[in-house]
C-alpha positions in Angstrom: 173.7 190.6 194.8 174.7 193.8 193.0 175.1 193.5 189.3 177.6 195.4 187.2 175.6 197.2 184.5 178.4 198.9 182.8 182.3 198.8 182.9 184.7 201.4 181.2 188.5 201.3 181.2 189.5 205.0 181.6 193.3 204.4 181.4 195.6 201.4 181.8 195.1 201.2 185.7 191.8 203.1 186.3 188.2 201.6 185.8 184.9 202.9 186.1 181.9 200.5 187.1 178.2 201.3 187.2 176.5 199.1 189.6 173.0 198.3 190.3 172.2 199.4 193.9 168.9 201.2 194.1 168.9 201.8 197.9 172.3 203.2 197.8 171.5 205.4 194.8 168.3 206.8 196.6 170.4 208.6 199.2 173.9 208.9 197.8 175.4 212.5 198.0 178.7 213.9 196.8 181.6 213.1 199.2 180.2 209.9 200.5 181.6 206.4 199.9 180.5 202.9 199.7 182.3 199.6 201.0 181.9 196.5 198.5 183.1 192.8 198.6 183.6 191.0 195.3 182.6 187.6 197.0 181.5 186.4 200.6 185.2 185.7 201.3 186.6 189.0 199.7 188.2 192.0 201.3 186.1 195.0 202.3 187.1 197.8 199.7 186.1 201.4 200.4 185.3 203.6 197.2 184.0 207.1 197.1 180.8 207.5 195.2 181.8 208.9 191.7 178.0 209.4 190.7 174.6 208.0 191.2 171.3 207.9 189.3 168.2 207.5 191.7 165.9 207.0 188.7 167.9 204.1 187.3 169.0 202.9 190.8 172.8 202.8 189.8 175.7 204.0 191.5 179.2 204.8 189.9 182.4 204.0 191.4 186.0 204.7 189.8 189.0 202.7 191.3 192.6 202.3 190.6 194.2 198.7 190.5 196.8 198.8 193.1 196.7 195.6 194.9 195.3 192.1 194.9 191.7 192.9 195.8 191.3 195.6 193.2 193.0 193.3 190.6 190.2 190.8 191.5 187.6 193.4 191.2 189.0 194.3 187.8 188.3 190.7 186.3 184.6 191.4 187.0 182.7 192.2 183.8 179.3 193.7 182.8 176.7 191.2 184.1 178.5 189.9 187.0 177.5 190.4 190.5 179.3 191.8 193.7 178.5 190.0 196.9 178.1 193.3 198.8 177.7 197.0 198.1 177.0 198.9 201.2 176.3 202.7 201.6 176.1 205.5 201.6 178.6 206.1 204.4 180.4 209.1 205.7 179.2 212.7 205.7 178.3 214.5 202.4 180.5 217.3 201.4 179.1 220.7 202.4 178.7 222.6 199.1 175.5 224.8 199.8 176.2 228.5 199.4 179.4 228.4 197.8 179.9 230.8 194.7 183.6 230.7 193.7 185.3 227.4 194.2 188.5 225.7 193.0 188.3 221.8 192.7 191.7 220.3 192.8 192.2 216.7 191.6 195.3 214.7 191.4 195.5 211.4 189.4 193.0 208.9 190.6 191.7 211.6 193.0 190.0 213.3 190.1 187.3 210.6 190.2 186.3 212.0 193.6 186.8 215.6 192.6 184.4 215.3 189.6 181.1 214.7 191.4 181.8 217.6 193.5 182.5 219.8 190.5 179.2 218.7 188.9 177.1 219.3 191.9 178.6 222.8 192.3 177.9 223.5 188.7 174.3 222.4 189.2 173.9 224.7 192.2 175.1 227.6 190.0 178.7 228.1 191.5 181.6 229.3 189.5 183.7 226.2 189.3 187.3 226.4 188.5 188.8 222.8 188.1 192.4 222.1 188.4 193.3 218.6 187.4 196.9 217.0 187.4 198.3 213.8 185.9 201.7 212.4 185.3 201.1 212.4 181.5 198.4 212.6 178.8 198.1 208.7 178.7 196.7 208.7 182.3 194.1 211.5 181.9 190.5 210.5 183.0 187.1 212.6 182.8 188.5 215.4 180.7 185.2 216.0 178.9 183.2 215.7 182.2 185.3 218.2 184.0 185.3 220.6 181.0 181.5 220.5 181.1 181.0 221.1 184.7 183.7 224.0 185.0 183.6 227.6 184.1 187.3 227.2 184.0 189.5 224.1 183.5 193.1 224.0 184.3 195.1 221.1 183.0 198.5 220.1 184.4 200.8 217.3 183.7 204.2 216.3 185.1 205.6 216.0 181.5 203.9 218.6 179.7 202.0 216.3 177.2 198.7 217.5 178.6 197.8 221.1 179.3 200.8 222.9 181.1 203.9 221.4 182.5 204.1 221.5 186.3 202.0 220.6 189.5 198.4 221.5 190.5 199.9 223.9 193.1 201.4 226.0 190.2 198.0 226.1 188.3 196.0 226.9 191.4 198.5 229.6 192.6 198.3 231.3 189.1 194.5 231.5 189.3 194.4 232.7 193.0 196.7 235.5 192.0 194.5 236.3 188.8 191.4 236.6 191.0 192.9 238.7 193.8 191.2 242.1 194.1 188.1 240.9 192.0 184.8 239.8 193.2 185.5 236.3 192.0 188.1 235.4 194.6 187.7 231.9 195.9 185.3 231.1 198.7 187.0 227.7 199.2 189.4 225.2 197.6 188.5 221.5 197.7 191.6 219.2 197.1 191.5 215.6 196.5 194.4 213.2 195.6 197.6 212.0 196.9 198.5 212.9 200.5 201.6 215.0 199.4 199.4 217.1 197.0 196.7 217.7 199.4 199.4 218.9 202.1 201.1 221.3 199.5 197.7 222.7 198.4 196.8 223.3 202.1 200.2 225.0 202.6 199.5 227.1 199.4 195.9 228.3 200.5 196.8 229.0 204.0 199.3 231.6 202.6 196.5 233.3 200.9 193.8 232.7 203.6 191.5 230.5 201.4 189.3 227.8 203.4 190.4 224.4 202.1 188.8 221.1 202.6 190.5 217.7 201.8 189.1 214.4 201.4 191.1 211.8 203.2 191.2 208.0 202.3 193.1 206.2 205.1 193.2 202.6 205.7 189.5 201.3 206.3 187.8 198.2 207.4 184.2 198.5 208.6 183.2 202.1 207.7 181.4 202.5 211.0 184.1 203.9 213.2 184.4 200.7 215.4 187.7 199.3 214.0 189.6 202.5 214.4 191.8 201.7 211.4 190.7 205.1 209.4 191.9 207.4 212.3 193.5 210.7 211.3 194.8 213.5 213.4 192.9 216.8 212.8 193.6 219.9 215.0 195.5 217.6 217.4 192.4 215.4 217.8 191.9 211.9 216.6 189.0 211.7 214.1 187.7 208.8 212.1 187.4 209.4 208.5 184.4 206.9 208.0 182.2 208.7 210.4 183.7 212.2 210.9 184.7 212.6 207.4 186.0 212.0 204.8 186.1 215.7 204.3 188.4 217.7 206.9 189.9 221.1 207.3 193.0 221.0 205.1 194.9 223.4 207.5 194.2 221.2 210.5 195.1 217.6 209.0 198.3 216.0 210.2 199.4 214.8 206.7 202.7 213.5 207.8 201.1 211.0 210.2 198.4 210.0 207.6 201.0 209.4 205.2 203.0 207.1 207.4 199.8 205.1 208.3 198.9 204.8 204.6 202.2 203.2 203.5 202.3 200.7 206.4 201.2 197.8 204.1 202.5 198.9 200.9 205.2 196.2 200.4 202.8 193.4 201.5 200.1 195.1 199.1 202.7 195.0 196.2 203.6 191.3 197.0 199.9 190.3 196.8 199.4 192.1 193.7 202.3 190.3 191.9 201.0 187.0 193.3 197.5 187.9 191.8 198.9 188.8 188.4 201.1 185.5 188.3 197.9 183.5 188.9 196.2 185.3 186.0 199.0 184.6 183.8 198.9 181.0 184.7 195.1 180.8 184.1 194.2 179.8 187.6 
């Protein structure tokens, strides 16, 4: 059993858990993920590792409550135990040798982007973080990004936090400011909604800047056997759980990935509402 040692509510829909999982913490690297189950009968839930402490033996995950299973997970409190917590899975992000990097996070994707910014900062890279949220009320990890970034660009849809606009606008402004200098970006790493990552890749391709995206397709077993996490990259089928989750943003077929990710949205919403009703009834 894996004990929850700390729980923080970051915004109305996003929660951070620190879990006692020493064997996972020992080998976890930025970009990798875990799969957990709340109970022996629970659904397998994949979450990118948002941080780890090998000395304390803990692993941090940050998740958004969007369906019945994440709603169930959100009922767990400090001291409660999860049935399973398996990992680290997937390939670590390739960060060595990068000198000037833009880390772009959108919404809950910032939870995945932050450990990359932190690791790059530790490696001595010039990190420019670009984070976007719908409004100030939904902002997470602001202080953490600020500490790990040489420059931190804040964007919000309604203008209540940082500049008004999308992350593409903030990133392009910084790309143009660095043109012709020795601080031009070696790489852009984008993590967030599929449409955001698609638009980032279209933007960076125009400027010839290598771009890596982190894909989060439907996933079940995390070993490549079920095939649910397949994505098309460069015209070839890849499995996000074993070939990724990081891929060349210019090569990803974002349209097919978006279609697959929304296949069960209506069912997911129905189950979420059923779970909410049960909680209201005290069952």
